[in-house]
N, C-alpha and C positions, 0 to 999 in steps of 0.2 A: 739585719739592716745594712751593713757595709756592702754585701754582695749585690744589693739592689742599686748601688750607685756606680754606673759603668765608667763615668769620667766626670771631670769637673771643668766647667767653663763659667767664669765669672762674668757678670753682666746680665743681658736680657736672655736668660735661659730658664725654661720652665722646670727642668729636672730638680734643681735645688729647692725651688719653691714647693714642689710636690713633696720632696723629702722632709722638709720642716712641717708641712701639713700632716704627714704621717706621724711625726714625733708627738704632736699635740693632740692626735686623734681626730683631726678635722678633715682628713684626706677624703673620706667618703662624702662629706658635705660639699667639699670643693669639687669633687667629681660630679656630684649632682648639679652643682651650679654650672660647671663647664658644659655638662650635657644639656641643661636648659638653655644655655647660651647658644650652643650648636643648634638645638631645636628651633629656637627663635630665629636665628639667622637663616636656617635651611627653609623653614616654612615661609618666611618673608621673601626669600629669594624665589621660592617656588611660585608664590602668588604674583610677584612682579614679572617673572618669566612667562607665566601663562597669559597675563594681561598683554604683555608686549609681543610675544611670539605667536600666540594663538588667537586671542580675542580680536586684536586690531585687524589682522588680515581677514578673519571671518566676518567681521562687521562690514568691511569693504566688499567682500564677496557677496554678502546679502544685498547690499545696495546695488551692485552690478546685476545680480539676478533679477531683482525687482525691475530695474530699468529695461533689461532685455525682454522680460515677460510683458511689460507694458507696450514695448515697441512691436512685439510679435503678435500678441493676442488679438484675434478678430473681435468684432462687436459681440458675437454670441458668447464669448468667454467673459468679456468685460461686463456683460449684463447679468452674469451669474450671481447668485446670492453668495456673499462672502468675499467677492473679488476685491472690493474696496478695502475691507478689513485686512485681507491678506497682504495687500500691497501698501498699506498705510504705515505711518511712522510708528504706531503703537501695536503693530502686528504681533499676534501670539501664535504659538505652535499649533494650537487647535484651529485657528483661522486658515492657516496654510493647508492643514490636513483636510479641512472641509472643501477648500477650493480644489485640491487634487482629486478628491472623491467626485466632485461635480464634473470635472473635466473627463475623468475616467468613464463615468456613466455616459456622457455625451459621445465619447470616443467609441465605446462599445456599440452604442446605438447606430452610429454612422457606419461602422464596419458592417453591421448586419444589413443596413440599408444598401450598402455597396454590393454585398453578396446577392441580395434580392434583385437589385437592378441588373445584375449580370445574368440572372436566371440560374444561379447556382442552387443546388439542393441543400437544404439546411435541416437540422434536427427539429422534430416537432416540439410541442409544448413540454412533453416529458423530458426531452433531451436538450432543453434550452441552455442548461448549465454544463453541457458536455465539455470536459476539460480539453480534449484534443481539438474539438471544433473551435473553442475559444482561442487556443493558441494559433490555429490556422487563420482565424480572422485577423489576428494581430499582424500577420505577415502579408495579408491580401493587398493592402494599398501599395506596398513596395513591389509586390509581384506584378501588379497591374502596370506600374511605371516601367519595370524591367521588360515586360512583354511588349509594350508599345515600342520601346527602344529597339528590341530585337526585330520586330516586324517591319521597322523602317529600313532595314538593310535591303540591298538588291536581292531579287529573287534567286540569282545565281549563287549567292552566298548562303541562302536558306536551303537550297537543294543542290549542294555542290557535286555529289556523285552523279546526278542526272544531268545538270546543265553545265557543269565544268569538267566533263569527262574527257576533254581533248578529242572530241569526235572528228574523224576525218571527213572531208567533203566527198560528194559523189565522184568528182573527177579523180580525187586521190585514191578512192576505192577502186575505180576502173583501172588506174595505172597499176595498183597493187595486184588486182586480179590478173591482168595481162602478164605481169612479171611472175606471178605464182604459177600460171599455166605453163609458161616457158620453162620455169624451174622444174616443174613436175615432169615435163617431157624429157628434159635433160637428165634428171635424177633417175628416171626409169631406164633410160638408155645406159647410163654409167653403171648403175647397179647390176643390170643384166650382163653387161660386158664383164664386170668384175666377177660375177658368179660363174660365167662360162670359163673365164681364165682360171679361176680357182679349181674348176673341175679338171682342166687340162694339167694344172700343176699337180694334182693328186696322182696323175698317171706318169708324170715326168718331173722328177725332183729337180732336174737341171734346167728347167724351162726358164726360170728367172735369169740364170746366167746366160742362156742362149739369147734372151731378149736384149740383154745389155751388150752382148757381142754383135748382135745383128745391127745395132745402131751404128757401129763402126765398120761394118763388113764392106769390103770392096769386091765386086763381082769378078774382077780380073785376078784376084788373088787365089793361088792354087793351094794355099795352106789354110787349114781350119783354125780360126781364131780362138776356138775353145780348147781343143786338144793338141793343136800344133802339128797334126799329122797331115800328109798330103790329101787333097780332096779326092783323089782317085781311090784312096783306101776307104773313104766314108762318103759314098756318092749321095746318100740320102740327106746328109748334113747340109749341102748347098741349097736344096729346095726348102729345107726347114728355115735356114737363115734368111732366104729371100722372102718367105712367107711372113716371118716375124719382123722383117725390116719395115713393112707397111704399118706396124703397130708401135713404132718407136716413139711417136708423139703422144700416145695415150698414157699420160702420167698416172692416171688412176689405176692402171694395172699393176703398178709398182708399189702401191700403198696397201697396208693391212686393212682388212674389211672394217674393223672397229674404228680405226683412224679415219678411213674414208667416210664412214657414216657420220662421225663427229664433225668432220669438215663440211659435209653437205648440210647437216643441221645448222651449223654456224652460218652458212650461206643463206639458208631459209630464214634465219632470224633477221637478216638484213632487209627482208621483204616484209615479214610480219614478226615483230619482236616478241619475246616471251611475255613481256609485260602486257602488250596489246592482246595477245592470245588469251591471257588470264582474265581480261575484262569480259570476255564472252561467257564467263562462269555465272554472271548475274544478269537477269533480264531487266527490262525497263521497270516492270512492276516491282521487282525486288529492290531496285535502287530507290524508287519513289518511297517505298515503305521504310527503308533504312533511313533516308533523309528525314522523313516525317517523324519517325521515332526520336531522332536526335533533336529535331526542332521542338517537339513537345517537351523533351527533357530540359532543354536550355531555356525556353521561353515561357513554358506553362507549368511552373512548379506549383505545388500545393493545391488549393481549390481550383485554380485556373485549368488544371488538367481536365476537369469536367468539360469545359468549353471545347478543348481540342479533341477530346474523345468523341464528341458528337459529330465531328467532321471526318471520322475515320472512314465511313462508307463512301463519302464523296471523294476522298483521296484515293481510295481503292479504284473507283470508277474512272479516274482520270486517265489511266493507261488503256490502250487498245489491246485486243486479244493478241494480235500479231500482224504486223504490216508486211512481213516477209514470210511467205510460205515456201521454203526452199525444199527441193526434192532431195531424196536420199543421195542421189548421185552428186549433187552439189557439195555435199559435206563429206562424201566417202573418200577414203584414201586409196591411192593406186595399189595394185597388187605388185609387191616387190619381192625379190628372192629372199631366201633365208639369210639372216644376218643383218637385215636392214629394217627390222620391225620398229625400232625407235624412230627411224626416219619416217616410216609410214604413219606412226602416231602423231609426229610433229606436223606432217602435211595435213592430216585430218583436223588438228587443232587450228591451223592457219585458215583452212577453208571455212571452218565453223565461225571463226572470227569475222571473216568477210560477210558471211550470211547475217551474223548478229549486227554488224555495223550498218548494213543496208536497212535492217529493220529499225534500228535506233534512229537513223536519219528520217525514216518515214514517220516515226511517232513523235519526234522531238518537238516540233512546232505545236502540235495538238496538245501534248502534255504540258508544255509551258503555259499555254493560254488557260488550260483547265486549272493548273495550280495557282495561277494569278487570281482566278475568280474565287477559288476556295479560300485562299489565304488573305486576299486584300481587297479585290475590286468589288465583289458582290456586297450588297447591303447586309447579307447574312454571313459574310466572311468572318474569319477569326479576328482580324484587326478591327473591323467595324464594331464587332461585339464588345471587344475590350475597351475601345475608345469611349464607349458610353459611360464607363466608370471612371474616366480619367479626371474629370473635374472634381468629382466627389473624392477621389483618391488624394488630390491636392489638398482639399480641405482637411481630410483625415491626417495628412502629413503635418499640417500646421497644428492641428489639435495634439498630435503626438509630441511635437517639439515643445508645445506649451506645457504638456503633462510632465515632460522630462525636466523643464525648468522649475516647475512647481515642486517636483520631487527633490531636486538639488537644493531648492530654497528650504524645504522642510529639514533636510539633513543638516544644512548649515546652521539653522536655528536650533536644532537639537544639540549640535556640538557646542553652540554658544551657551545654551542652558547648562549642559554638563560641565563646561569649563567654569562658568560662573559659580556653580555649586562647589567645584573643587577649590576655587579661590576663596570662597567663604569658609570652607573647612580649614584651609591652610592659615587664613588670617586668624581664625579662632584659636588654633594651636599656638600660633606665634604670640597672641595676646596672653594666653594662659601661661606661657613659659617666661614672659617678661619679668614678673616679680621674683621668680626663683633664681634667675641668673645673677641677681645682685647679691646672693648669699656668698658668692665666691670671694668678694672683697673682704667680708668679715672673717672668713676662714684664713685668708692670706695674712690679714693683719695679726691674727693670733699667732700664725706661724712665724711672722717676722719678729714677734716679741721674743721668741726662743733664740733667734740669732743674737740678740743683745745679751741673753743670759749665758750663752756658751762662749762668748768672745774671750774671756780670760783663759778658759781651758784650752781653746784653740791655740792661743799664743804660747801656752805652757808646752803643749805637745810639739808644736812646731820648733820651739827652742831646743827640745830634746834631739830633734832630727837635724836641725841646721843652726845650732847654738854658736858655731864659729863663723857664721856668714857675715859679710859686711852689711847687708841689708837686713833690717829688723822688721818683722811682721808687726804692724802697728794697729790695724783695724780690720775687722770683719763686720760689715754693716748691711742691713736690709734696706738698701737704697743707694744713693750716690753720696760721696763725701761732701759735695757742695749742696746737696738737696736731699735731706733725710725724708722728705715727704713722698719720694718716688717709691711706689709699692709694687713694682714689677721686676725689680732687680735685686741681686745679692752681689756685693763687690768686696774686694780685699785690697788693702793698701800697705805699702812699705813706708817707713819713716826715713827720710833723707834730710839730715839736718833738722830744720824746723818744718819741712814740707812733707806732705803726704803725696805719694805717687802711686798710680795703679800698678798692680803687680805684673800685669800682662807683658809689657815691653821688657821687663827686667827678669823674667822667669823662663826657664826651660821647662820641658815636659816633666822632668823628674821633680823639680821644685813644686810645680802645680800639683803633681800627684802627692807630694808631701803635705801640702796644705789640705788636700782632700782627706788624707788619712788623719790629719790632726782634727779636722772637722768631725769625722766619723767617731773618733775615740772621745772627743768632747761630748758628743751626743750620747755615747754609751755611758759616760760617767754620770750624766743627768738622767739615765734610764736604769738605775740600779734595781728597781722593782719589776723590770720587764723580764722576759724569759732569758736565762743565762746561757745563750748560745750565740756565738759569733761565727759567721760564715764569710770567709775572705777568698775571693776568686782572683788570683794573680794580683794581689793588692799593690805590690811594689813595682809594677810595670813602669818602665821608662826611668827608673831610678838606677844609679850606679851601684857597684858592689858595696862601697862604704856606707851609703845611706840605707841600702837594704839591710845591712848588718845592724845599723842603729835602729831601724824599724823593728827588727826582731828582738833586740835587746831591751829597747826603751819603751816600746808600745805593746808588743805581743807578750813578752815574758811577764810583766806586772799583772796582766789581767787573767793569766792562765791559772792563777791560784783559785779563783772563785767563779770562773766561767769555762764552759766547754768551747774550744776553738777548733774550727775546721778550716784548714788552709789548703788551697789547691793552686798548682802552678804548672806551666808548660816548660819551665826552665830548670834543667838539672842542677846547675850551680846554686840556684836559690833553694832548691829542695835540699841539697846537701848542707847548706848553711843553716836551714831551719831544723835539721835533724837533731842538733844539740838540745834544742828546747822541747823536742817531741820524743825524747828517748823513752819516757814512761807512757807514751801513747802509741797509737797505731800509725805505721808508715807504709804506704802502698805506692807502687809504680804501676800504672795502667799499661797493659799489653796492647800494642797497636792492632786495630782490626783490619784484616785484609779485604773484607767484604761486609756489606750491610747485614748479612745473615749471621755473621760471627757474634758469639756472646762476648760480653764485656768481661775481661779477665785481668788479674793482677799478678805482678811478679811475686816470687816467694818472700822477698824482703828478709826480715829478721824473725820469721815465724818459728824457726827451729830454736833460736836463742830464747825467745819468750816461752816456748814450750819447755825448754830445759829449766828455766827459772821457775816455771809452774810446778815441775816435777821435783824441784829441790825442796819443796814444802810438803808436809804430810797431805795426802790426798787419796781418794778412792775413785776419782773420775777418770778411769782408764778408757772408757769408751770415748769421752770427749778428747782425751789426749790422742787416741788412735785416729779419730776423725781429723785432727789437726795434721797428723802425719800424712794421711791420705790427701788432705787439702794442699799440703806443701808439694806433694808429687804432682798433683793436677796443675798447680800454678807453675811449677818448674817446666813441665812439658808444654804447657800452653805458651809460656814466654819463649822457650827455645824454638817452638814451631813458628811463632809470629815473626821472629827475626831471621829464620832460616830461608835459604833461597826458595824452597818449596815447602808448603805446610804439610805436616804429617799427623796432626791431631785427629783422632777418631772420637767423635762426640760421645761423652759419657761412657768411655771404655778405656780404662787405664792400661790393661794388658795389651790391647790391640795397638794403642798409641806407642807403648814402649817397643813393641815388635816393629812398628813402622819406623820409629827412630833408629832402631838397631839395624834395619835393612838398608838404610841410606848409604850409597857408595860414593856420593859426591865428596871429594876430599876437603871441601870447605866445611863439611859437617862431620865426616867420618874420621875422627881423631882419637888418640888414646884417652883423652879426657872424656870423650863421648862414651867410650867403652866402659870406663870406670863408673860413669853415671848410670848407664844401663845395668851394669852388674849390681849396683846398690838397689836399683828399683826392682830387679829380678831376684833379690836375695830372699831365701826362704822365710827369714824372720819378718821382713816387711810384707811378704805375701800373706802370712798368717794374720797379721794385724789388718791388712787391707780387706781380706776376705771376711773376717769377722765383722768389721764395720759395715761392709756391703750387705751382710745378712742380718744387720741390726742385732749383733751379738756383742757381748762384753769381752774384749781381748784381755789376756792375762797380763799382769804387771811386767814380768820378765820380758815378754815379747815386745811390749811397748818401749821399755828402756833399751833393749838390744836394737830394735829398729831405729830408734832415735840416734843411737851411736853410729849405726851404719850410714844413715842419711847425712848425719852431720859431717862424717868424714868425706862425703862427696860434695859438700856444700861449697868448698873452695873451687872445685872443678866447675860447678854450676855457675858461680860468679864469674869465673874466667871466661867460660864459653859464652855467657850472655854478653859480657863486655865486648868480646871479639865479634860475635855475630851482629851486635848493634852497630859496630863500626862498618862492617860489610853492608849492612842494611842501609845505613846512611849514604854510603857511596853509591849503592844501587839506585836509591831514590833520587839522588843528585843527578845521576846519569840519565834517568828517565826525564827529569825536568829539563835537561839541556838538549834532549833529542829533538830531531826535526819532526814534529807532529802537526799536521794541518788541522785547521778548524773548519768544519763543514756546516753550512746552514742551508736553509731552503732556497731554491732558485725560483724567483717570481716569474710567472708567465703572463704575457700581455693579452693573448687571445684565448678564449675558451669556447669550444663548440657547445651548442645548447644540449641539455639532457635529451636522451632519446630512449625509446623502448625497442629493444632488439629482439626479433624473433629468431630463436635457434631451431631450425627446421630439419636438420639432418646431421649425420655423422660421417666423417671421412675416415675410412679404415683401409688397411692393406687388402688388396684384392688380387686376382690373377694377373690383371693388367696394370697393377700399380695401385694408386690411391683411388679407390672406388667410393661412391656416395651411397650410403644406406639411409633410406627415409624412415628412420626409426625414432627420431627424437622430435618432440614438439613442445617447446617451452618458451616463456617470455622472460626477458631480463631487462631491468631498468638500469641504464648506464647514467652515471652522474655527469656533470659538466666536465668535458675532457679538455685539458690545456693542450695547445698545439704549438709546435715549432717546425722549421723546415731544415732538412739536411742540405749542406752545401758541399759535402764531399762523400767519398765512398768508403770511409773507414769501417763502416758496419756492413758492407756488402758481404754476402748476397742478401742479407736480411733487409737492408735499407740502402737505397742508392741516392745519388745526387738529385735533388729536386723532390724527393719523397717527403711526406708530412709525418713528423714524429708525434705520436699520441703520448702525452706525459701522464704520470700518475696523478690522479685528482686528489687523493687523500694525503699527498705529501708524506708517504710512508718512509720508514727507514730503509737505507740501502745496504745490501749484503754483497759479499764477494760473488762474482759471476753475473751480477745484474748489468743490464745495459743502462747507461746513464747519460744525461747531458750535464756538462760541468762548465761553469764560468769561473776561471781562476782569479786570484786577487789582482793580477796584472792585466785582466781583461781578455785573455785568450779563451776560446770556446771550443770544447771537444765533445764529440759524440762517440763514446767508447764503452768497452766492458770494464767493470770496476773490480779491483782486487785490493784487499787490505790485510796486512799482517803486522807482526811486530816491527818490521822494517819501515812501514809507512803505507802510503796509498799509491797504487800504480794503475794507469789507464792504458788499456791495450786495444788495438784494432782487431777486427775479425776478418778483414778482407784477405782471401787466400792468394790473390794474384798481384796485389800491389803492396809495396813496403811502406809502413807507417811507423815512425819511431815511437817507442813507448814514452809515456808522460808520467813523471813522478811529481806528485804534489808536495811542495815544501811547506814550511811554516807560513802562516797567514790565514786569512779568511777566504774560503772558497764556497761557491754556491753550487748546489747539486740537486738534481731531481731524477727519479727513476723513469725510464722509458717503458711505457705500458703497451705500445703497439706501433704499427707502421701503416700508413695509407699510401698506396702506390700511385694514386691519382694526385699528382702534386703540381708543381710549377716548372716551366722551362727555366733553367738557370744558365745565364750567359756570362756571368762574372767569372774571372779566372780563379783557380784554386789557390788558397793561401794557407800557410801553416798557422794553426791556431784559430782558424775560422771554419769550423766544421758544421755549424748550425747558425740559424738566425731566427729572430722573432718574426711573427706574421701579424700583419695589421688586420687583414680581412681574409676570411676563409673562402675557398672556391664555392660558387653557388651549388645548391643541392648536394652538399658534401656527403651526407649519409642518407639521402632519400632513397627509398625503395631498396634498402639493404637488409639482407638476412644473414644469420650466422650458421656456420657449419663447424661442429665441434670435432677436433682431431682426436683419433684413437690410434695409438701405436706410433711408430717412427716412419710411416710411409711418406710423410711430407717434410722430413728433415732435408735441408736445414731451414726451410721457410717457417715451419711451425712444428711444435712438439706436442707431446701427449697432453690432452686437456685444454690446449689453446683453441682459439676460435678464429676461423678464417671468415672474412667478410666478403660476401658475394652480392653484387648488384643484381637484383631480380628483374632484369630487362634484357631479353635476348637480342644479340647483335649479329650482323651478317659478316662483318669484317673486323679483324683484330690485327694489331701490329705483330710482326714475327717475334716470337719469344715471349709473348704476353701470357700471363696465367689466366686460365678460364675453367669454369665448370661446364663440361661439354656433355650434352645428352645425345647419344648416338642411337640411331634407329636400329633396334635389334642388338645393341651392344651395351646397353646400360648407361649409367652416368659416371663420368670420371673427372678428376681434377688434374689437369695436365698443363704443360707449357706448349703453346700452339705455334705451328709454323705452316701457314697457308701456302700451298704450292700449286696454283691454278685449280684444276678440278680435284686435286688431292690435298688432304690435310695430314701433316705429320704431328702426332701428339706425343711429346716426350715426357718421361717421368721426372719427378723432382729430386728424389733421393739419390745422392751422388755415391752412396756406398753400395747398396744392393743393385745388382745388375738386372735391369728390367728392360725388355725390348720395347721400342717405340711402337705406337699404333698408327697405321696408315688407313685412312678412311676416305671415301668419296664425299665431296662437299655436299652432294645431294642427300647423303644419309645423316647429315647433322640436323637434328630436330631443334635444338636450342643451344646457344652459346652464351653463357652468363659470365661476364668479366669478374675476376677476383679483384676486389677493391683494396684489401689489406689484411692484416692479422692483428688480433688482440692476444698478447701472450702473457700479460701479467695484470690485467684489469680485474679488480675485485668487484663482482656484480653486487649492486646494492640489494636487490631482491630477485628471486627467480621462482616462478610458479608454473606448474604444468597446466596445459589446456586439454580439453576433452577430445576434440576432433583433430586427428593428425592431418597435416597438409603437405603435399608434395611440392617440390621446388618449381616444377613446370606448370603448376595449376594457375 
């Protein structure tokens, strides 16, 4: 009973009331009454909450829905059977359900009528309930409205590639044709001149030098400008220089053939651009068909596609066969010398474009008129056909809205009925618990009667503890001194003169503890017939040493004669004071546990003394005595290990533990006393006893007595070593308590990206040219909501740069050394760093190899931290200046389309270090681009060269693709821009995101698909 009283507070406290209820055996009845009281209050509160928070808003919602339905419903709905009942004051759930059914039937009939009026094919009688067709009918009214809206747009927007093609006028074509003819004539001349010059160069390697000298040659000069010899010695050189002097203004002779051809093609593009030449790849008919296909997809979805498909033949017939019948010579390229074949092809493309453009001009007005008739102007056009169902579609729309209102009305009424049923059940439970809760008063009254009976004994025991105190305990009462009818309190009073005063203002914690103990022992005196066991858990807490001694002498000692007393304490001084009264009993010191997995152990205490006393009497229980010797050894080793700097106990293995203790070289443990203890535990006589007990055998008497003598001789060393190691242990614990240890808690994140399903379509592995892409993986991964921050500095470069987006761990997992983290310190500083923790504390380090960032040591205090799970390179431009302690910031809104059209590439090996490591996922936006910023990361598909993941540097017609790995030496790749099939930008890296689920799919997909 005493161990169940944790403390004493006089006045309005339930603990004492429950204690007295236990004494009289009515605590269960009081608990039932308290439970009934709680049930009554809980169900009453539940019923009131449902009525206030659920039913009142629902009833208002029902009234609003009825009002909206009455305002919206046409006469055909108001005339339906059951409409008046469903919208009346006494409406029932079945009335609303009947109205909804009637509206639904009318709605389905009107939808079929709409389909019939549009001439759409419908299933026959056997297919009237076809589920697919029924779903399509539901969408038909909205599709009609959308189609009409689409067809009201200008014809140029409906057929953009035909009517908005940027077609040049006939005059512009004539000017382009004239320029092209002049260019061709000039190109033929220049290319032929360069070819002839190349032939001369092949026979005279010094010809280019001669041409340069001829430009500066003076006919009156008698010295050769090339070899500086007199002209008389080289007579043929003068004629050659004069011949070449006439060619000095022909700059094309000085250019390389490939460079000259590239320049001529560039000049040709100013007459007919590459984009214009590409338009000639599609005829008028192809353009009309493409636009028509898109128009059908955008305006004629679902069943309306039937109407559009009936006009396919008319659309096909809108284009003429060809308005321009050009001869082969009009399209043919001129004959150019070897080395100018690309120029010849470009000229042919330009001529083909002019022929195509003339044909388009000839057909355009005819095609425009024909398309106008098919799509809009004719009575049988697409718009005229769809317009016939517009009025009926409006009516269906109204019916649909009414049906939705009826459905919402039904759901609201259903919720009202459910909540009403819940309220009825809660009210019934509260009513049933009402009578039971009154039993508590009867139980408490009986308990308070006990207070009166124990009052004399409480005063007696208190006088034993505080007999020489100025203040005399006068009254313990179940109530208040001024009002005995209060039945919810227990109070105590001192006598001061003729007045009674409450003990609270005149008592310290020790005196209140003394009153509590007096109370407890008074109850024990009135409970003589109960079980004779007293359990005291630190009973003299808050009392000084004098009154602790009185408690042991005057309260504990008298009851030990006829009761079993169990006393536990955390205080060594109180334990030593109590040992006098427990000499004939068991005394244990509990060994401290280093971890939760350690077993509970006791110090050896006086086990050997009690064993010696046991053996002083006649006995034959040598096995029991031997087991006690083995138990002393186990307790001794466990206690020494618990207080030693490093534990050495080997579970359930005494020899191995002794060997481990003996092997310690730390001078705090390795002492002469330690050696004597080890020698006793390794003595042959103790070994024989221990081995016999371990094998469940009976040791002989002489071995037991001799082993007891050996161990007893080492007992003084054990006591000394335990006392010394305890002191060292206390100092170590105190040092750890005073150390600078930070407290880390979760960092809240303001913005979270929505969950997404990421397709992992490939693997990036080391290849001949660096990081190559292998299309070997095809799986799906569900990513949870990803918290986002933005980096404001380059502390984590090259992994993360200023303005990049940090993807934080969504599960708020624990942080380990070497993890990248975002930290907000107690003083508000924000760091994005690598995390390191050891016995010295927590250190944050930067990864930037080119900029110096001072390490950060987290001191005492509360710091917020979260693990960084990845980086997105598409971030924000940051214009604010860099400031110490401001390395990241929160984000209010994410960039639009943040993770749209993104796939994953899993990293294999170290080819992408330091950007990504083995098993991490590179995020690639699956949308090919034609331009990238220098140094940008991209997944590049090279014609004939495979797919690689590189850092790109566009240099005009050439692209240089650099490897990422800074350790392995890998040559860059130089490719022509024309050989780049696809360039997919790298969006970022996920390097520690735990995928919620991952599943394979059957059909592999390539990135370029």
